[in-house]
N, C-alpha and C positions, 0 to 999 in steps of 0.2 A: 297763169300760159305752160302749156303740156310741154314738157321735157321729150326731144329728141329721142329714137331710142338709139341705143349701143348698137357702134357698127360694129358688125366681127371683123377684126383683121388675125393677120399673121398672128400664130400662139407662138410666147417668148419660147427664149430656150430651157428646152428639161422640161417642158410644160405634158410634152408626149408620154414620155415616161413617169411623170407627177401622177397624170391619168389613167396611166395602165394599173401603175400599181394602187392607188385608190379602186380600180375597177375589183382588184382582187382582193382588198381590205371588207369590200362593200359582199361581197359574193359570196366571201368565207365566215363575216356575221352572218349572213341571210344561212348557211348551211346549217351553222351553229346553233343559228334560235329554232331552227327546224328541228335539229337532235333534241334539244332541250323537251320541246315541244311533246317529240315523241314519245322520248323517257317519260314526260311527268304521264304521260296517255299510257301508254303501257303498263306503269305501277300503279296509277289507279285502276286500273281493268284486271290487275291482281288481283289488290284488296279489294276489289268490290265482289270477284268470284271468290278469293278467300272468305271472307263476311259471307256468301250465299252458303257454302259448304261448312261452318262453322254450326252457322244456324241451323240448318238442315240436320245438320249430324245432332245437335243438342238441345235444339227444340221437337226435333220431329216433324218442321215442315216438310209438305209434299213438294212436288214441281210447280202444282199452281201458284207458288206464293212469286215462284219466277213472273208469272203473269202479269200477276197485281204490281206487283214492284217495276215491269216497264211500264205498266199504264204510269205508274205513281212519279217515277223518274220524268217520263216524256211529259207530263203536263207542268211540272216543276220547272224542266227544263226547254222549252220548246224549239228556242234556236240551237241547240247541242243533239247532234247528230249519234247513234252508238247505244241506244237505249232499247233497243226492240229485243224481245223474247227471246231472237236466237241468236243476238251479239251478247245477252246476260248467257244464255246458257253458255257457251264459246268463252265466253271471261272465268264462267266455274270447270270449264274443262279445262284452260291454260292455268290456273291454280293449284286444279289437281293435278295435272300432269308436273308440274312443278312445283315441288313443297319449300323446294331451299329456297329462303325471300331473299338473300344475297347472291345468291346466283342471276337471280330473276334482275334485282339491281345493274351489276356490274358485269353482267353478260346480255344477257336477253334485251335487257331495254335498248340496246344500242342497234334493234333488227324495229320494223314497224310493224305493226299489227296485223295487217293481210302476210306478210312472214310468216308471224307463228301462228298463224290458220293455215299456211302449209304443211309446218310442221309437224302439227296438230292432227289435220288429216289424211299427210300423205305419209306419214312415216309409225310405225307402232312400237316404238320403244324408248327412253328418254338417252338411251347409249348412243344410236343413230341421228335420234334429233342433238345432239350435241353436236355433234360431228358434223351435221349439215349448216348447224347456227353458228359454230367458229367457222366455216367455210364461208360462208356467205359475211360476216364480217369482217374475215382479211382481206376478200376479195371482192366487197362492197357488191356482192351480190343482187339484180334488180328480183322484182320477188317472181315474174318470168322465168330469170333465167336461174332461179332455186328450184322452180318446181319441175324445169329441164331435167337438173344435176338429180335430181331427186328419181323421177319416172326413168332417167335412164340409167339407173345404177351404179353412181358416179363411186359411192361405196365399196362398193361391191366390186368395181375393176379397178381402181385406183392401187397401183404400187404392184401390179399381178402380170406385168409382163417379161420373161425369161430374160435373163441380162445376165452379163460379168461383171456388172459394177462392182460389187463389193472386194472385187480380186483385182480390177482396175484403177478406182478412183479411190483419192483419200479420202476419210470421212471430216465433214458431215458432207462432202457432194455426193457421196457415194448414195448418203438418202435418200440426200434432195432428188437428185438423180432419178433414183428407183422411184419415188413417188410420182414422180412428174410423168413419168406414162401408165397406160395402161394395157389390161387386158381383157376381154377385144373392143375397139373400137370402134364407134355406131357410124357409119356414114350413109343411115337411111334419109337422113334429110336432103340428097341426091337425089332421090327419085330413080335411080337406076336398078338393074336387075341383076341376079348371080352375072347372068354369061357375060357382064361387062370388062373390057377391056383393060389394059396397064394405060393403055395413053387415052383413053374414055375417062378413067377413075380420074387421072390427073388432071383435065382439062375443067371436070366436073365440080374437084376441087379449089382451081382458082377461080371458079364463078361461084361457089359458093364459101369462100374463104370468111366471112364473116362467122360463118357457121362452122364450119372446119375448126377456126382459131377457138371459137367456143369448144367445142369438142376436144382439142389435142389438151386445155388446160391452161392457167394464170401464166405468164412469161412468156410466150410462147412470141414471137414477131415475124412476121412470111418477110422472104428474104428474095427467091424467085424461084420458079420453076424453071426446068431444063436448063439449070445451071452450067455456062460452058466452063468446061476447064482442059486447058490445052497443058496435055504431058507431053515429053519428047515427041514435037512434030503432030501429033495426034489430038483429036479433038471427041472430049468426052463430056457426056451431059449429065448434072444431078438430079434425078426427078423433082427432087421439093429439098431447098434448102430454109430451114429457119432457122435463128438465134434465140436462144434461152438467155432473157434478162436476168434471173438472178442465179442460174449457174454460170452467167459467165461466158455460154461456150456456143458454137455454130451446132446447128443438130443438119443431121443428113438423114433426108426421110425417102427409102427409096422401095416400092411398092410393086408386090408380084402377084398376078392373076389367081394364081395357082396353088400348091402346097410348097412348103416350106421346103427348102435343099439345100443340105449342108454349105454348098459350092457359092447358093448368093451371096452368104457371109464373105466370102474373097473381092468381089466385086464392090460389095460396100466398103471393107476396108482400105481398096482400094481410092477409094472416093473420100476416106476419112484425112488419107495422106496425101492427098492436092488440096484438099480442103485448107489443112494444117500449113501445107509451104506455101501455097499461093494469095487464101483471105482469113484465115488468122490473123488476129495482131498477138504481139509477145506478151501481151497481158491475159489474151486471152487464156481461158480453159481448155484441154484439149475436145476435140469436137468430139461429137457422139453420133451413133450410127441407131437409127431405127428399121428396120424390114419390117414390113407391113406386107400378110399376108391373106391367102384367103382360108387358109388351115394351116395347123402344123401340128407335131409330133412333140411334143413337150419336152421326151426326154432323148430326142434327138436333137432339138435346140440345143437342151443342156451343153451334151456332148460338143456339138460344135461350136461353142462359145469359149469351150473350155482354153482352148491353146491359142484364142485370139489375144493380143497383144495391145490391139484400141477397144475401148468401150463404146459395147453395143450391147440393143435390146431385139428381142423377136417378138411381134404378137400379132396380133389376129384381125383383121377389119368386117364387118358385116356390114353389108350392102341394103338389108331390107329387117323388120325388124321380128326377131325370132323368140319373143314371150310367145308361148302358147296362150291362148283367149283365156283359156281357165284361171289364170296366174295373172292377168290384168284386172289392174284397181277397178272394183265398180262403186269407188267412189264419187261426186259432184266433183267438177274442175273449181279452181280457183276462183275461176270468172266465173260460174254458175252461184259460188258463195256469195260474190260481192255482189250480185245482181239480188238475190233474194235480201240479202243485209240491206242494201240501199232500197229495195223495194217494203220493207217492214218498217225503216225508219219514213220514209213518207207516209204512211198507211198513219 
């Protein structure tokens, strides 16, 4: 006799919380398993690359040995991808670029293989690769975000805004605040021309807030645009208001479509005072101001910031790609590399 199916009833008290906890634990276990598999794969690839280098150096084997090795490994492991001759050459380049095995084990193995390809193909030397690898690990960048940050020259722009943070903020907050700002900011994702006006740029930034937050960097949370501040029965509006989760403070961003002028900082300082008085929580750090302008004279900006009691920075923004064509990379994109690797593996 077949038993009647169990009827679903209202779950007992506490079941929903228990289920949510189980889901979190299962998801965490899945992530750990994925990370463990990735770590072992990256270390295996490094060891294979190291073996190729050592044997070519010691026994004088030429490049053709890689072709033969690819054929033999694919025959031995037909269900395992990654043993194309192209990928074996990447393993060799990977081991050559990172001869320090402990660093590979402790740091690089935290990044997936295609992140490693981005670091190899898009960057010229170990110091810049180390910096971008550390950033990718700290901020949990996807491969695509890593490539975007490399191609936008994040390292060259980080911490380059003109600020008075060293004089107006205690350490280590002043260092973190300085490194949180860039110069210039790239807004080429907006699709605007250099003639765009301030309000038009603001509207476009809000429409593309995901890309804007990516360009601002880790820690920024969007609060609002044209945020109302009432002071003395008059209405004032902050262009863009953010909160920085690491600095634990509000960040006021003002846009100026023209050249920087010292008087711009007076308006920005007024907004900082109002935000501190009306919005800031007592436990928040002092509000920081960032003035974004189309262009600036660095010396003028430095002089203008000297007598300002509030923490402020001045940086430029770019609406169009400014790199000359001859400096743009001729290397293939990571997507092209992936397609080629997949094609090789299927052959």
